[in-house]
PAGUMAR-645807 format. One line per field, with one value per residue (C-alpha): y, z, x; residue number from 1. Coordinates in nm, 3 decimals. Example, Ala and Ser with C-alpha at 12.3 -4.5 7.8 and 13.67 -1.06 7.14 Angstrom:
y <- [-0.450_-0.106] .
z <- [0.780_0.714] .
x <- [1.230_1.367] .
kevo <- [1_2] .
REM end
This chain:
y <- [4.922_4.683_4.323_4.169_3.911_3.551_3.371_3.043_2.761_2.531_2.272_2.417_2.123_2.066_2.034_2.404_2.521_2.611_2.822_3.018_3.060_3.184_3.454_3.546_3.552_3.595_3.829_3.587_3.824_3.611_3.576_3.237_3.081_2.771_2.471_2.239_2.001_1.947_1.913_1.846_2.182_2.357_2.204_2.357_2.693_2.690_2.621_2.899_3.136_3.186_3.096_3.114_2.841_2.528_2.319_1.980_1.605_1.446_1.194_1.459_1.690_1.409_1.248_1.588_1.634_1.272_1.298_1.629_1.610_1.938_2.020_2.285_2.125_2.465_2.404_2.232_2.079_2.328_2.203_1.938_2.030_1.706_1.421_1.156_0.942_1.022_0.783_0.765_0.633_0.427_0.518_0.402_0.498_0.441_0.201_-0.004_-0.356_-0.510_-0.341_-0.522_-0.523_-0.346_-0.646_-0.600_-0.267_-0.432_-0.344_-0.074_0.298_0.510_0.870_1.117_1.492_1.535_1.326_1.347_1.436_1.245_1.061_0.949_0.851_0.657_0.457_0.312_0.254_0.071_-0.146_-0.227_-0.320_-0.544_-0.717_-0.581_-0.455_-0.677_-0.634_-0.595_-0.782_-0.456_-0.388_-0.050_0.115_0.412_0.176_-0.105_-0.243_-0.261_-0.037_-0.222_-0.004_0.035_0.408_0.717_0.949_1.309_1.491_1.786_1.827_1.615_1.697_1.567_1.254_1.177_1.232_1.009_0.700_0.735_0.783_0.502_0.733_0.604_0.295_0.435_0.717_0.786_1.092_1.176_0.987_1.269_1.478_1.177_1.074_1.316_1.181_0.826_0.947_1.112_0.802_0.985_0.752_0.424_0.330_0.022_0.036_0.249_0.280_0.477_0.660_0.486_0.832_1.156_1.310_1.684_1.889_2.256_2.354_2.686_2.811_2.785_3.164_3.184_2.959_3.143_3.042_2.786_2.615_2.793_2.953_3.313_3.490_3.539_3.160_3.126_3.387_3.197_2.874_3.059_3.189_2.840_2.711_2.965_2.868_2.502_2.586_2.780_2.489_2.244_2.470_2.575_2.264_2.409_2.705_2.460_2.256_2.571_2.686_2.345_2.290_2.642_2.744_2.406_2.103_1.895_1.818_1.899_1.525_1.454_1.751_1.622_1.269_1.403_1.592_1.257_1.129_1.419_1.542_1.858_1.917_2.169_2.299_2.298_2.379_2.097_1.771_1.433_1.302_0.944_1.020_1.152_0.853_0.606_0.780_0.767_0.398_0.315_0.523_0.348_0.010_0.119_0.227_0.600_0.692_0.524_0.475_0.736_0.954_1.289_1.482_1.257_1.250_1.451_1.732_1.766_1.935_2.296_2.368_2.569_2.828] .
z <- [5.064_5.207_5.090_4.925_5.124_5.065_4.812_4.974_4.774_4.966_4.907_5.005_5.220_5.595_5.650_5.562_5.875_6.083_5.791_5.797_6.175_6.143_5.903_6.089_6.446_6.428_6.140_5.892_5.614_5.309_4.996_5.019_4.675_4.652_4.442_4.437_4.199_4.461_4.506_4.145_4.037_4.317_4.198_3.854_4.016_4.235_3.938_3.742_4.041_4.068_4.439_4.708_4.947_4.912_5.174_5.028_5.029_5.129_4.843_4.581_4.696_4.727_4.396_4.227_4.362_4.305_3.940_3.886_3.639_3.752_4.071_4.170_4.174_4.229_4.594_4.911_5.211_5.499_5.748_5.864_5.857_5.950_6.153_6.091_5.774_5.512_5.442_5.065_4.978_4.659_4.464_4.156_3.991_4.155_3.879_3.807_3.908_3.745_4.011_4.339_4.519_4.506_4.322_4.042_3.964_3.843_3.479_3.487_3.409_3.710_3.725_3.862_3.911_3.744_3.657_3.965_4.203_4.523_4.347_4.079_4.318_4.548_4.251_4.224_4.599_4.585_4.298_4.493_4.806_4.605_4.414_4.075_3.960_3.692_3.641_3.282_3.133_3.052_3.400_3.427_3.167_3.249_3.319_3.548_3.588_3.353_3.434_3.637_3.484_3.136_3.164_3.383_3.297_3.390_3.510_3.716_3.966_4.217_4.037_3.705_3.874_4.012_3.670_3.499_3.710_3.642_3.264_3.233_3.126_3.435_3.648_3.982_4.156_4.498_4.712_5.082_5.278_5.438_5.120_4.938_5.208_5.135_4.777_4.910_5.133_4.838_4.619_4.350_4.383_4.561_4.796_4.703_4.965_5.121_5.157_5.415_5.335_5.508_5.612_5.777_5.521_5.472_5.432_5.373_5.091_4.988_4.661_4.638_4.591_4.963_5.075_5.154_5.044_5.315_5.247_5.547_5.537_5.461_5.769_5.596_5.581_5.946_6.037_5.836_6.024_6.357_6.252_6.145_6.489_6.642_6.397_6.492_6.865_6.810_6.611_6.891_7.159_6.965_6.809_6.789_6.587_6.362_6.302_6.225_5.971_5.804_5.783_5.663_5.444_5.309_5.162_5.478_5.718_6.088_6.165_5.921_6.047_6.404_6.297_6.104_6.412_6.590_6.320_6.254_6.447_6.360_6.507_6.786_6.584_6.204_6.164_6.029_5.842_5.972_5.725_5.805_5.685_5.357_5.314_5.391_5.144_4.873_4.947_4.911_4.593_4.442_4.526_4.370_4.049_4.091_4.155_4.050_4.219_4.135_3.947_4.055_4.373_4.658_4.993_5.200_4.942_4.947_5.290_5.367_5.701_5.958_6.158] .
x <- [-11.658_-11.916_-11.899_-12.202_-12.399_-12.296_-12.513_-12.614_-12.766_-13.000_-13.271_-13.614_-13.718_-13.762_-13.386_-13.350_-13.537_-13.224_-13.097_-13.422_-13.394_-13.034_-13.151_-13.470_-13.341_-12.962_-12.897_-12.744_-12.638_-12.699_-12.904_-13.075_-13.115_-13.338_-13.235_-13.537_-13.356_-13.085_-12.713_-12.616_-12.760_-12.570_-12.241_-12.303_-12.387_-12.075_-11.850_-12.022_-11.972_-12.349_-12.344_-12.075_-12.185_-12.398_-12.576_-12.658_-12.610_-12.281_-12.278_-12.347_-12.065_-11.811_-11.904_-11.868_-11.515_-11.418_-11.518_-11.342_-11.055_-10.899_-10.708_-10.964_-11.308_-11.468_-11.557_-11.441_-11.617_-11.620_-11.878_-12.123_-12.493_-12.676_-12.526_-12.792_-12.819_-13.080_-13.366_-13.413_-13.760_-13.783_-14.097_-14.286_-14.614_-14.949_-15.057_-14.746_-14.854_-14.546_-14.329_-14.381_-14.045_-13.710_-13.564_-13.817_-13.645_-13.324_-13.265_-13.533_-13.523_-13.428_-13.541_-13.285_-13.286_-12.946_-12.642_-12.421_-12.705_-12.782_-13.066_-12.819_-12.541_-12.774_-12.901_-12.551_-12.531_-12.865_-12.738_-12.422_-12.618_-12.853_-12.573_-12.682_-12.342_-12.187_-11.809_-11.697_-11.402_-11.226_-11.094_-10.924_-11.144_-11.365_-11.654_-11.547_-11.899_-12.194_-12.489_-12.752_-13.025_-13.167_-13.103_-13.086_-13.376_-13.286_-13.598_-13.468_-13.753_-13.943_-14.269_-14.135_-13.999_-14.346_-14.504_-14.247_-14.310_-14.682_-14.638_-14.383_-14.100_-13.918_-13.978_-13.869_-13.686_-13.540_-13.614_-13.613_-13.880_-14.080_-14.077_-14.224_-14.473_-14.755_-14.766_-14.797_-15.078_-15.257_-15.211_-15.011_-14.710_-14.637_-14.355_-14.150_-13.875_-13.605_-13.230_-13.028_-12.708_-12.415_-12.283_-12.399_-12.627_-12.567_-12.250_-12.168_-11.933_-11.780_-11.644_-11.267_-11.268_-11.359_-11.075_-10.753_-10.406_-10.331_-10.665_-10.819_-11.161_-11.238_-11.376_-11.713_-11.756_-11.652_-11.915_-12.178_-12.100_-12.132_-12.478_-12.585_-12.482_-12.721_-12.998_-12.955_-12.962_-13.286_-13.430_-13.349_-13.501_-13.814_-13.966_-14.318_-14.189_-14.003_-14.319_-14.518_-14.260_-14.229_-14.605_-14.696_-14.401_-14.292_-14.470_-14.536_-14.819_-14.795_-14.792_-14.508_-14.307_-14.332_-14.233_-13.934_-13.812_-13.773_-13.536_-13.297_-12.994_-12.805_-12.456_-12.402_-12.108_-12.115_-11.745_-11.531_-11.577_-11.463_-11.201_-11.308_-11.662_-11.524_-11.292_-11.573_-11.805_-11.538_-11.475_-11.847_-11.880_-11.578_-11.724_-12.054_-11.883_-11.948_-11.582_-11.259_-10.923_-10.656_-10.904_-11.044_-10.968_-10.856_-11.044_-10.793_-10.793_-11.173_-11.181_-11.090_-10.924_-11.114_-10.924] .
kevo <- [1_2_3_4_5_6_7_8_9_10_11_12_13_14_15_16_17_18_19_20_21_22_23_24_25_26_27_28_29_30_31_32_33_34_35_36_37_38_39_40_41_42_43_44_45_46_47_48_49_50_51_52_53_54_55_56_57_58_59_60_61_62_63_64_65_66_67_68_69_70_71_72_73_74_75_76_77_78_79_80_81_82_83_84_85_86_87_88_89_90_91_92_93_94_95_96_97_98_99_100_101_102_103_104_105_106_107_108_109_110_111_112_113_114_115_116_117_118_119_120_121_122_123_124_125_126_127_128_129_130_131_132_133_134_135_136_137_138_139_140_141_142_143_144_145_146_147_148_149_150_151_152_153_154_155_156_157_158_159_160_161_162_163_164_165_166_167_168_169_170_171_172_173_174_175_176_177_178_179_180_181_182_183_184_185_186_187_188_189_190_191_192_193_194_195_196_197_198_199_200_201_202_203_204_205_206_207_208_209_210_211_212_213_214_215_216_217_218_219_220_221_222_223_224_225_226_227_228_229_230_231_232_233_234_235_236_237_238_239_240_241_242_243_244_245_246_247_248_249_250_251_252_253_254_255_256_257_258_259_260_261_262_263_264_265_266_267_268_269_270_271_272_273_274_275_276_277_278_279_280_281_282_283_284_285_286_287_288_289_290_291_292_293_294_295_296_297_298_299_300_301_302_303_304_305_306_307] .
REM end
């Protein structure tokens, strides 16, 4: 009996181009399921067994596992998809004269796609970097620092985030730079600043149902990673085709697609995750008040072993 194609969750942005090439040119046998609201939505889908594999943001995956209160968080890290950091642009509404700098956002309302998403996690990292976190007196409680924001406004999609900062429902949000740029160019939203992830930005995860007894990967996942390697090689060797795909099938101009290509580096081999990257990410997220010591899945248990 033939096995069903893997159901792969992905974010339908420029970073997905090698996945498309793997399917188009190298026979990747998979159902590609877009998640425009991002990594947090894929975590929910993995735990509900609606997808088998997810390709999303490092901080989202690790925060999801680090917050898990069960031994099986529903998924494990199986591969590295992007080696370079992600530039998160910080945006507000076009007509918000009271917001002039990043520091003027302290105590404001931050728009996020979902609780636990990259946009949520990076709000805490931003607050930590800016010195906005205020420790509470109740050390050891679930909340070891007071929230630096008036509230987290859950808005699900990029379109709703843009609308919220213009209506005043939120004061700012954070999203990837090049995805945001065309809306700066059109005047719909305004850029306030930026923050880079202090880790490589994208990881591949698989449902724990695809991880065999000794925490090694099912052969179907190994085959997927091999196909992604070929898609990345094609991407690196065919930049004009990549620009054409990004500018015609996704929401980017030719100029922005070419500029993005200068900033991104995919690995030659997607298999494996550096344990030091995971540990560093957990350390930063603990410092930022997203994760807590001795709670959730520990860093070494977040990674599945490759054969």
